[in-house]
N, C-alpha and C positions, 0 to 999 in steps of 0.2 A: 501240546494240543495241536492237532493238524490245522493247517490254514485252508480257508475256502478261497476259491478262485473268483468269487463273486461277493457282492456286498450283502445280499440277503437271499435266503432260500428257505423252502419249507423243509421240515424234518424228512418228509418223504423223498424230496430230491437229494437231501444229504445222504440218506441211507442207500439210495441207488448208486451213489458215487463210491461207496465202500464202507468198511466197518468203523466203529467208534472206539476210542480209547476209553478206559475206565473213568478217567477224569471227565471226558466229554459226556459220557453216559450219566454220571452222577450229577453233573451241572445241569444238563437238559431236564432230567427227571425232577430234580429239586426245584428248578425254576417253574416248570409246568405245574407241579404240585402247589407251590406258593401262590401262583397266579390263580389257580382254580380255587384254592381256599379263600383268597381275598374276594373273588367274585361271588362265591356261595355265601360268604358273610354279608355281602351287600344285597343278597336276594336275587342274584342273577344266575340263571341256569344256562349252560351252553347248549346242550341238547343235540349237538352234532360234532362232537370232538373226534378228530382223526389226526393222523400224522401229517395230513395235507394242510391243516390250519395251525400247526405249530411252526412258527417262523423263527429262523436263526439269523443272527447278525454278528459279525466279528467287529467289535469296537476296540479302540486302544486299550480299554480296561479289561477286555476278555470277551468270551462268548455271551451274548445277550439273547434271551428267549422271550417271545411274546406269543400270546394266543389270539388268533384272529377269529372273527365270526360270532361273537356273543350276540345272539339275536333274540333271546327269550323263548317263550313257549310257542307251540303251534307250527314250527318250521318243518320243512320236508327234509328227508335224509338222503345224503349223497353217497354214503358208503355203508353197506349193510353189515360188514364184518365188525364194525365198532358199536353196533346197536344192541342194547340190553334186551334180553328175552321179553320182558314185559312191554317194552316199546314196540317190538315186532308184533305183538298181539294187539297193538292199538293204544297202549297206555301213553300217558303224558310224560314229558321230560321232567326228571327229578334229580336231586343230588345223587341218589343211588345209581341212577342211569349214567350220570357223568362219571362216577367212580368206576363203573364197568368199562366205559370208554377209556378212562385213564389206565385201567389194567391192560387193555389191548395195546395201548401206546408203550407201556412199560415192557410188555412182551416183545414188541418190535425192537426196542432199545436193547433189551437183554440179548436177543438173538444176534445183534450186531456187535456185541462185545466179546472179548476172549473168554473161552469156556472155563479157565481156571482162575478167573478174577475173584478177588476177595469179596465177601458179602453175597456170594451167589445164592446161598440157601435162604437168606433174608429176602432176596428178590423173588425167588420161587414161591415162598410162602405168601408174600404180599400180592403177587399176581394171581395166585390161586384164590385168595380171598376176594380180591376185586372182581373176579370173574364168576363168583358163585351165582348160580341161576336164581337163587332166592334173594331178593333185594335186601331183606332184613339181616341177612348173614354177611353182607359186605361191610367194609369199613364205614363208619358213620360220617367220616369227613376226609378230605384230602390231606389235612394235617396228620390224621391217624396213619394214613398210608406212608407219609414221609417219616414218621416215627419208626414204623416197621422197617423201612429201608435205611434207617439211621442217617437221614438226610435233613434233619430239622434245622441245621445251621445254614443250609443252602440259601442263597439270596436270589430271589427272582427279580427279573427286570421288568416285571409287569408294571406298566406305567399307570399308576392309579389316577393321575390327572387325566391321561388319555381315556381311561375307562369311564371316568365321570363325564368327559366330553361326549363320548359315544352314547352313554346311557341316558343323559338328560336331554329333554326335548329342546333343540335350538329354536329360536324365535323366527329366524329368517333363513331362506335358501335362495340366494340371488334376490330377485324382487318378490319372490313368493313369501307370504306370511304363513308360517306353520301354526295352524290353529289347534290341532289335536293329534296325538299319535294314536293311530287306529290299530296298529299291530307291528310285529317285528318277527323276523325269521333269520335263518342262517345266511340269506342272500341280501336282505335289506330291511328297511323300515318303511312303513306306509303312514302317511299323514293326510288328514283333512287340511287342505291349504287354500289360500285365497290367491287367485290370479288377478293381479291389479290391472292388467292390460284389458282383458275382457270383463273384468269385474264379476267373477263368478267363482264358486267353490269348485275345486278339483280334488281328485285323489292323486297324491304325489308319492312316488316310490323312489327312495334314495338307496343306492348301493352302500352297504357298510364298508368303511375303510378296511382294506384287506392286505395292505402292505405290498400290493402288486404295482407294476408300472402303471402310471395314470392312463396311458393310452390303452393299455389292455383292459383296465376297468371301464373306460369309456366305450370300447368296442363291445364289451360284454353286455352292458345295459342297452346300447343301441341295437344289438342283435335281439334282445328281448322285446324292445319296443317295436322293432320291425316285425317280429313274429306276430305280435298282437295286431299291428296295423294291417297285416296281410289278411286277417280274418274279418270279414264284414258280415255281421249278423246282428239282428235286434236283441238276441240273448247273450251277446258278448260285449264287454265294455270297450269303448272306442278310445284310442290314444290320440292326444293332441300334439305332443312334442317331447323332445329329449334335449338335455343340455347338461352343462357341467359348471358348478359354482362352488367356491370355498373348498376346493379339493374333493368334492363329492359329485358323483354323477347321478342323474335321476331322470325319470319321465313322468308326465302327468296325463291323466285321463279323466273320463266322466267320474264325478263323485256320486255314488249311488247310496241313497238313504234306504236302509232296510235292515234285515236280519239274516245272518248266515243260516244255512240249513242246520248246521250243528247247534247254533243257539236256539233255533226254532224247536228242534227236537228236545233239547235240554229243558226248554221252558214249557212246551205244550205236550210233550210225549210223542210217541210214534204217530205217523200219518195214517189215514184210512187208505184202503186200496185205491180208491178213486183219486185221492190227492197225490198219492205216490206215483200213479200212472201219469197224471197231468204234469207233475214236476219232471218226471222222467222223459216225457215227450219233449218238453222245452229244452232240457239239457241235451238230449240226443240230437235235436235240431242244431243246437250250438256246436256239439262235438262233430257232427257231420260237416259243418262249415269249416271247422279246424282241419279235419282230414282232407277236405277238398282243396284247402290251401296248401297242402303238402306238408302239414305239421302234425306232430303228436302233442297232446297236452301233457301227459306223463305224470300228472299229480291231481287227478280228479278225486275229490273228497268233499265231505259236507261243509267243511270250513272254507272251501274254495268256491262255493256256490252261494248265492244270496237271493233272497226274495225282496225286491224293492218295495217301497211304500205303495207304488201303484199296482203291485201284484205280479210284476214281471219276474221271471226266474233268469238269473244271469250267471254265466260261467266266468270265473275270474282266475287270476294268478297264473300267468304263463311263464313263471320263472324257470321251469324245467323244460319248456317247449323247445324243440329244435327240429330241423329238417329231418324227414323220415330217413334219409340216406346218410345221416350223420348221428348215429345213436350210441356212441361209445359212452360207457359209464353207467353204473346202476344209480337210479334216482327214483324217488317216490316216497310215499308213506307206507310203512310195512303192512298195515292191515288191508290196504287196497292193492297190494302188489301181487300179480299173477304168479303161479308156481314157476313158470319159465324164467321170470325175472329173478326170483330168489335163487334159481339155479345158475344165474350168471349170464343168461341169454339177453340179447338186446331187446329194447321195447319195440312194440309194433302196434298197429291198429287194434289187434286182438287184446293187447294188454290194457289199452284204454277201455275197451268193451268190458273186460273183466272188472276194472275199477268202477265202471258205471253200474255193473251188476251188484257189487258190494255196496255201493251207495244206495241203490234201491232197497237192498236188504236192511240197511241202517235206517232208511226213512220209515219203513213199515214195521220195524221191530225195535228200533233203538239200539241195536247191536251191529257192530261193524267188524266183528271178527268171525270168520266163517268156521263152521264145525269141521271135523275131520272129513276127508273125502269119503270115508266108509259110512258116514251118517247122513240121514236125510236132513234137508234144510229145516223141515218142520220140527226138528228136535231142539231148535233154539228155544231160549227161555220164553220168548214171546212168539207165538205161532205166526208164520208167514201166511198172509191171505191166500187161499187156495187158487184164486185166479192169477196171482202173481208168481206162485211157486215155480211153475214150469219155465216162466220167462227168466227168473233169477237163476234157476238151475242152468239154463242154456248159456246165459251171459257169463256165468262163473265156472263153466265146465273146465276141468283140469287140462283137457286137450284143446289147445287154441283153435284147431280146425273145427271143433264141434260147437264153438261159440257162434253168435251171430256174425255174419260176414262183414257187417258195417253198422255204423250208428243208425243209419236209416232203417235197416232191417229191425234193429232193436226198437226203434221208435214205432215202426208199424206194428210190432207185436204188442206194444203198450197202448196204442190208440184204440179206444173202445170198439169202434166198428171194424177196424182192420184186424184186431185180435181174433174176432169171431169169424172173419171172412178170409183169412189168409190162404187157406186151402183153395177156396173158390177163386180167389184172385190169381193164384198160381195156375189153376186149370184154365182160367180165362186167358191168361197170358200165353199158355201153350196153344190154346185154340186160335188165338189171334195170329200167332206165328204160322200155324198151319194154313190159316186163311190167306196170309200174305203170299205163301208159296203157291197154293192151289188156285188162288184167284188173281194171279199176276196180271193176266190179260185185262180183267175188269179194272184193276187198279190203274193200269197204264191209260186206259180209256178215260177214266175219271180224272187222272192227272192232266191229260190233254185238254179236257173240257174246261178245267179251271186254271189253266196256265196264266191267263190274264190276271186272275185274282191273286195268284202267287206273286206275280211281278208287282202288282199294286200294293201288296203287303210285304214288301222287301224280300221276296223270294222265299218265304217260309215253306217248308216241305209238308205236304199233306200227311205224311206218315211219321212225323216227328213225335211219336208217342201217342198218337190219336187214331181212333177208328175213323172211317169216312163220315159216319153220322155225327160223331163228336166234333169233327172238324167243321162240318156245316154249322153246327151250333156256335162254334167259335167265331166263324165269319159273321154270323148274325149278331153276335155280341160286339164284335169289332165295329160293325156298321152302326149299332145303337150308340156305342160309346163315342164314336167319331162325331156324332151330333149331341154331345153332352149338353148343349145349350137348350135342347127341347125338354120341357118338363116330363119327368118320368122315365127318360131314356137311360139315365145312369142306373136306376133300379132294375130296368129291363136288362141292361147289360150284365149286371151282377147275377141275375137269375140264370141268364144264358151261359155265363162262364161256369157257374156252379153245376148246371146241367151237363155241360161238357165234361167237367171233372168227375161227375158221377159215372160217366161212360168210360172215361180214360183218365184215371187218377194220376198217371205219370206224364201228362201232357204239359210240358214246361210253359209253352206259350199261353195256355189257358190260365195257369197259375199266375203268370206275369200280368195277363190282361185283367184278371180278378184284382190283383194288387192295384192296378191303375184305376179301376172302377171304384174300389174301396177308398183310394186316396181322393178321388174326385168327390165322393160322398162326404169325406171329411172336410174338403174345401167348401162344399156347399152347405154343410150343416154345423161345422165346428164341433161335432161330437167325436171325442177322442177314441171311442171304440172303433171308429172306421180307420183312424190312423194306425191303431194297433193291428187291426185286421190286415191293412195294407202291408205293414212290415212283415207280418207272418207269411202272407201269400208270396211276397217278393223273395223272402228267404227260402221258402219251399221251392220256388221256381229255380233259384240259383242252385239249390241242392240237387235238383233233377238234372239240370243242364245249364251251366253258366256260360257256355261257349256259343251263345246265339246273341245276335245284336239286339233282338227284341227284349230278351231277359236283361241284358246288361243295361239297355236304355231305361228299362223300368226301374232297376236298382238306382241308377244315377239320378233319374228324375225325382224319385222319392227322397233320396239323400240330400239333394240340392234343396228341395222344398223344406226339409227338416233343418236346414242351416249347415249341413255338413258339406260345405262347398268343395273342399279339396278332394274328399272321398268321392263325392258324386261326379265331379268333373273327370276324375281318373276313370271311373266306370263308363262314362259317356264317351270319352276318347277311345276307350277299349271297344265300345260298341261300334264306333265309326271305323276302327281298324277291321273289325269282324265283317262289316258290310258297308263299304264306302258308298254304296248306292242307296242306303237307307235314309230317306227323307226324314223319317221319324227320329233317327239318331242325330242327324245334323240339326234339326230344329230344337231338340231337347238340349243339345250341347250349346246352341245359341242362347237358350234361356239361362243355362248355367253361367256362360260368359257374361251375360247381362247382369246377373246377380253379383258378379265379381267386379263389375265396372269395366270389363274388357269390351267396350261397346263396338269397336271396329270389328273385332273377331266375332262378336255376337251377330252383327249385321251380315257378315260374310256367310256364316253358317245358316242363318235363316233364309238368305237369298238362295243358297245352294239347295235347301229344302224345297223352296218354291220352284226352282228349275227342275228338280227331280220329280216332283208331284204337283204340277201346276193346277190340278183340279181340287186340291185339298184346301178348304177355306182356312184351316187353322194356321197355316204358315204365314199368309199375308196378314192375318189377324194378330199373330204374335209379333211380326215385324212392325205392324202399326203401333202396337203397345210399346215396343222398344223406342220407336220414334217419338211417341208422346213423352216418354221419360227424358229424351234428349232435347226436347223442345222443337223438334222438326215437325211441326204440326201439319204443314202442307203435304209432306210425304206420307205422314201418318194417315191423313184423311184419304189420300189416294189409295193406299193399301187397304184401308178399312172398307172403302166403297167397293174395291175388288172382291173382298171377302163377302160383302153383302150381295153382290151380283150372283155369287155361287150359292148363297143361302139367304134368300130374301126374308125368311121368317126367323132370323137369328137375333134373339134379345141381347146376347153378349156383344155382338158387333154394334148394334144400335147403342148400347150403353157406352162403348168406347168412342163412338162418333159424338155422343153427347159430351163426353169428356174432352174431346178435341175442341168442340165449340166452347165449352166452359172455360178452358184454359186460354182461349183467344177472346174471352170476354163477350162472346155472343151468347149471353145467358138465356135469352128467349128461345133461340134455336136449340140450345142444349136441353132446355126443359121439354121441347117437343120430342127430341130423340128419347129422353128418359121416359116420357109418357107412352111412346110407341113400344118401348121395351116392356113396360109394365102391362101394356095391353096384350102382348104376346105371352108374357109370363107374370101374372099378377103376384106371384110369390117371390119374384127375383129381387131379393133384398138390396143388392148393391145399387140397382137402379132406383129403388125407393130411397135409399140413403143419399144417393147423388142428387135426387130431386130435392131432398131436404137441404142439401148443401147449397144448391142454387138459390132456394128461397132465403137461406141464411145470408148469402152474399148480397142478395137484393135488399137485405134489411127487413125482410118479412119474417121476423123471429117467431111470432105466435104460430104462423102457418108451418114453419119449419119444426117447431116443437110438436105440433099435431101429427105431422107425417112420421117423425121419429118415434113418437109414442105408438103409432100404428105398426111401425116396423118392429119395435121392441116387443109388442104384443104377439107378433108372429114368430119371433125368434128371441125369446127371453135369455137364451144362453149366449148371445152374440156380444162380446166385449166391445166390438167396434160400434154397434148401434147404441149401446149405452153411453159410449164416449161422445158420439155425435149428439145424442139427446142432451147430455150435460153441456156441451158447447153451445147449443141453441138456447138452453135455459139460462146460461150465463148472461145473455144479452136481452132476454125477454123478461117480462114482468112476472117472474116465478119466485116462489118462496125460496130463499137461499138454502134453507135446510133440505128442501126437496132436491135442489140441484146438487148439494153435497152428497146426499144419499145416492143419487144416480151415478155420480163420479166414483164413489166408493164401490158401487156394484160393478162398474166398468173395470176398476182396478182389480177386484176380486177375480173376475172372469179372465181378464188379460193375464194375470199372474199364473193362472192355471195353464193358459195357452203357452206361456213362455217356458214351461217345463218341457213342452214338445218341441218348440222352435225357439231356443234361447238366443239365437243370433239373428233374429229377424229385426232389422233396424227400424222398420216401420212400426212394428209392435212395441219395441222398446221405447221409441220416441213418443208413441201415443200414451203409454203408461206414464212416462215422464210428464207429458202435457196435463194429464189428469191430476197428478200430484201438484203440479205448478198452479193449476186452476184452484186448487184447495189451499194454495200458499204454503205447501209442505215442502220446503227446500231440502230438508234432511233426506227424504226419499227421492225427490225429483232430481237433484244434482248428479248423483252417481249414475242414474239411468240416462241422463242427458249426455254425460261424458261417454258412456258406453255406446250410445247411438252414433255419436260422432266418430268413434273409433271403428265401429262396424261399417259405416258408409260415409267416409269423409268427402267423397266426391259426388254424392247424391244431393242435388239441390233441394229436393223436397224434404229430406231428412234434416239438412242444415237449416232450412227455413223453419221447420217445426221446432227445432231446438231454440232457434232465435225467438220464436213466439213464447216459449216457456221461460226464457230468461226475462223477457219483457213482463210476463205475468208475475215473476218473482221480484221484479223491481230492479233488475240489473240491466239498465239501459245501455251501458257501454258495451257489454258482451252481446246484447241483442243487436245493436247497430253493426257491430263487427261481423256477426254471422249473417245477418240479412243482406249486407253488402256482398259477402262472399257468395251467398245463394244466388243473388241476382247476376253476378259475374258468371256463374256456372249455368245460367239459362233459366233460372226460376222466373215465373211469369210476373212482370211488374204490375200488370193489370190485376192479377189475383192478389198480390201484396197490397194493392191500393184498396181492396175491398175487405180484406181479412179484419174482422172486428178486434182480434187480439193486438193488432198493430196500429190501432186507431190513434193512440197518443204518440206513439213513436213517429208516425208520419208527420206530425206537427213539429217535431224536434228539428232545429236548424241544421243539425249534424246528419239528418237522415239522407240516404242516397237521393240524388236529384230526381231520378225517375219515379220515385214514389212520394216525394216530399209534398206536403200540403201547407197552405197558408194557415197559421195557427188561429187566425181570426175567423176562418171559415167554419162555423159551428155546425154546418150541415153534414160535415164529413164524419 
């Protein structure tokens, strides 16, 4: 037996080094067959068996063979030569399909052995039967193959104990608790897991042990995680981290509850034309983001797409994604593979478009194997809806150049309005180009006339995808949104942005502006439809042109607000690089730094924004808000008064001035500011709620209950207002059952909000407070710990958790945390008035600055 120069290698590597002896050939074939037989007996199908995952090792006892990559059903295929015909047509992995792959491996072994070797005829007969195109005519088992080869006495080194270890669900991976195996493939296993640090469920993908060098395994999974992390889109799952534990590498991402499109079709049958188009639009938007990030997906299919419980369509599983310029190797699922892939050509954007076309066909017919090129698509057993047939035809054309040029083009063909108006849009685009050339002089004059406006708006170009009329609407929308504090202005801005986009659909700045306005509506109404609309508009803007500071700033602002701090900060820093003179980018980055506790950096960025755009009230307003958070009330008051000088009729600024006074225990002055804010905007609920808080701190609980009830009546969907109502009722003469009902309503609404912003420390600590007020420690304590992990340096969060511990009867922990909050700048005056700390203040161990005489019954 020849010696290897290395400890372990694949059969593929071994064959590349030279031929095999008869003894080696028999040993390898026998051990592979025994391993395959044992796995099939245990109910485990390989589904992707090639010479690359047959691993050889020279032990002192001789040549030892193992099979790598047992991953169960549903995996993608990495080598088409070993795939059984029925699988190429979209069939599921079976024992018969594994027998076909085993036949190909035997064929490779036979070709590497001497031609006159004994038993040659038996090998020829066995290979011929393994490779029969009809599955029923192949060997029934791997044992039967070995009997034909006369290798039944061969001893495989398949490690049954190791097989059991891989196949059964482990309970832990590092600190992660593995709750449920969701699926497995040739590359890895996916689990629903619990992240104990942030106390939330995640989807955890673990690379299967492959017998490779650990560093190579780690590099492979890091590459996959980075590929996904580079794609930022609401229809694509976000990655949180990557690590290595217990000899296995993995990464974790959002856990999405829902149903794959494959399961959806299996359960409900084919989709209507409208639903197919809607799903296609969402997936094309996601795929466009993939391509714009310089990646190919390479495995688009129904089982790699999911409809979440909230109705979103998400593209998943980037296990085959790689940079467009590094596309070696055939990969994918046969039914979705374009003809040029099957011919051995590298994957391209056009092969992803082809797969998307096949997916559309599957969605509307339940079939995902295309008819012969000579047949019409409508010859499939379930007819393709006539309005979709030409779109699917184009996407799946045998000539790549005849397919849609991009995912965006396919998306536009699917969109109901754009499908009917594609020719008109093309004519309009040509006409616009002619206008730009023939009317150059007029454009120059227009540009000169509004140069000041360009500079004021960070140098945006008037012709960046917009007609002059559309740009004027855009400027009007910007002016309206800049004064979002005025009632009705956000709605006005949305209408103007939409009007702009009707005239110039490819105007990226208007799409980004619409995203900002939609998000502002979400902040003001708490209606999740606006959050979803903002995500979609921001993604559309990035698809059109992500290389502008305005678009990048929009993406970053929304992602930071959603709790995706790392991603949002990266986008905002990119925006600052694109336009260092953008006050907008500097201010938004300052807000992101504030969220992360980088207060010095935040102040620097906001001050830079004020220097670049001194007439904009927002920057001094934001800086004032930052200074309130840090306890610098004097500076905050100065900056807020500067903002009020620029916008005297600004309810938001008046509200923050009331907050400054409240935190300095000037409660009567605070009440005046809040009342002024409500006079300007009677529907401004934060001012209404703050007025209730002042009354509560003054011990006027019945009045506080009355104003909170008024606020809840105006916005019954506000978790915050229900929370404040419960807080007031806790100390007023209110029926305890009514108070409990209101707290439960707050918890119900806040839990829905936490699905949108799961890492909002204020939200988490508020829900914890509601549970604590109900004396429900089982639900309160995990949320309290999470809030502290999310914002360990935020004095308000720490104080809020201290109050919850006090309500739950844990005085020691409450004392420790309130002392910490006070050291970080939490208002001692506020702590002296907080009803939840009434008994704690009488404790001799209470911090000196808030301690009260226990005999003082008036406190």
